[in-house]
C-alpha positions as CSV (number, residue, x, y, z in Angstrom):
1,M,6.9,7.7,-15.6
2,R,8.4,6.3,-12.3
3,L,6.8,9.0,-10.1
4,K,3.4,8.2,-11.6
5,S,3.5,4.7,-11.0
6,V,4.9,5.4,-7.2
7,A,1.8,7.7,-6.8
8,E,-0.4,5.1,-8.3
9,N,0.8,2.5,-5.8
10,L,0.6,5.0,-3.0
11,R,-3.0,5.8,-3.7
12,R,-3.9,2.2,-4.1
13,K,-2.3,1.2,-0.7
14,I,-4.1,4.3,1.0
15,K,-7.7,2.7,-0.5
16,V,-6.5,-0.7,0.9
17,Y,-5.8,0.8,4.3
18,Q,-9.1,2.5,4.3
19,L,-11.0,-0.5,3.6
20,V,-9.0,-2.3,6.3
21,M,-9.8,0.4,8.8
22,T,-13.7,0.0,8.0
23,D,-13.7,-3.7,8.0
24,S,-15.3,-5.3,10.9
25,R,-13.0,-8.4,10.6
26,S,-10.1,-6.4,11.3
27,P,-8.8,-6.6,15.0
28,K,-9.5,-3.6,16.8
29,F,-5.9,-3.2,17.9
30,A,-4.8,-3.1,14.5
31,R,-7.4,-0.4,13.3
32,C,-6.2,1.7,16.2
33,L,-2.7,1.4,15.1
34,L,-3.7,2.7,11.7
35,W,-5.6,5.4,13.2
36,L,-2.5,6.5,15.4
37,A,-0.4,6.4,12.3
38,V,-2.8,8.8,10.6
39,G,-3.3,10.8,13.5
40,Y,0.6,11.3,14.0
41,T,0.9,12.2,10.2
42,L,-1.8,15.0,10.8
43,M,-0.8,16.1,14.2
44,P,0.6,19.8,14.0
45,F,3.5,18.9,16.6
46,D,6.0,16.2,16.9
47,I,7.0,14.1,19.6
48,I,10.6,15.0,18.9
49,P,10.4,18.6,17.6
50,D,12.0,19.0,14.2
51,F,14.3,21.6,15.3
52,I,16.6,19.0,16.8
53,P,18.8,18.1,13.9
54,V,18.5,14.9,12.4
55,I,16.3,13.1,14.8
56,G,13.6,15.6,14.5
57,H,12.9,14.7,11.0
58,V,13.8,10.9,11.2
59,D,11.1,10.3,13.9
60,D,8.4,11.0,11.3
61,A,10.0,8.6,8.8
62,V,10.2,5.9,11.4
63,I,7.1,6.2,13.7
64,V,4.4,6.2,10.9
65,P,5.7,3.3,9.0
66,L,6.3,1.1,12.1
67,L,2.6,1.7,13.1
68,V,1.6,0.7,9.7
69,F,3.9,-2.4,9.8
70,L,2.7,-3.6,13.1
71,A,-1.0,-3.1,12.3
72,L,-0.5,-5.1,9.0
73,R,1.2,-8.0,10.9
74,I,-1.9,-8.4,13.1
75,I,-4.4,-8.3,10.4
76,P,-5.7,-11.7,8.9
77,A,-4.1,-12.3,5.7
78,E,-7.9,-13.2,4.0
79,V,-9.0,-9.7,5.4
80,M,-6.2,-8.0,3.6
81,E,-6.5,-10.0,0.4
82,D,-10.3,-9.2,0.3
83,C,-9.5,-5.4,0.9
84,R,-6.9,-5.5,-1.9
85,R,-9.3,-7.1,-4.1
86,R,-12.1,-4.6,-3.1
87,A,-9.6,-1.7,-3.8
88,E,-8.8,-3.0,-7.2
89,E,-12.4,-3.3,-8.1
90,A,-13.3,0.3,-7.2
């Protein structure tokens, strides 16, 4: 049950972020940060290689959320609310 709700929440957030990245009211810098987060996630290599103990895996868990956090801080609240509403309707 819990895993299903986490997956649904993640799916909803991804849809909101997709809408934010395509919304013309979103600042370009915020959209760029979100694209960097996506790119870093899909990149076949890491800035800090995974074979380095602990730090190699921690960078993935820190960099992507940090980029998303910074982007969401820049985006106006009304844009986020509109995108959340549109994601719920879809």
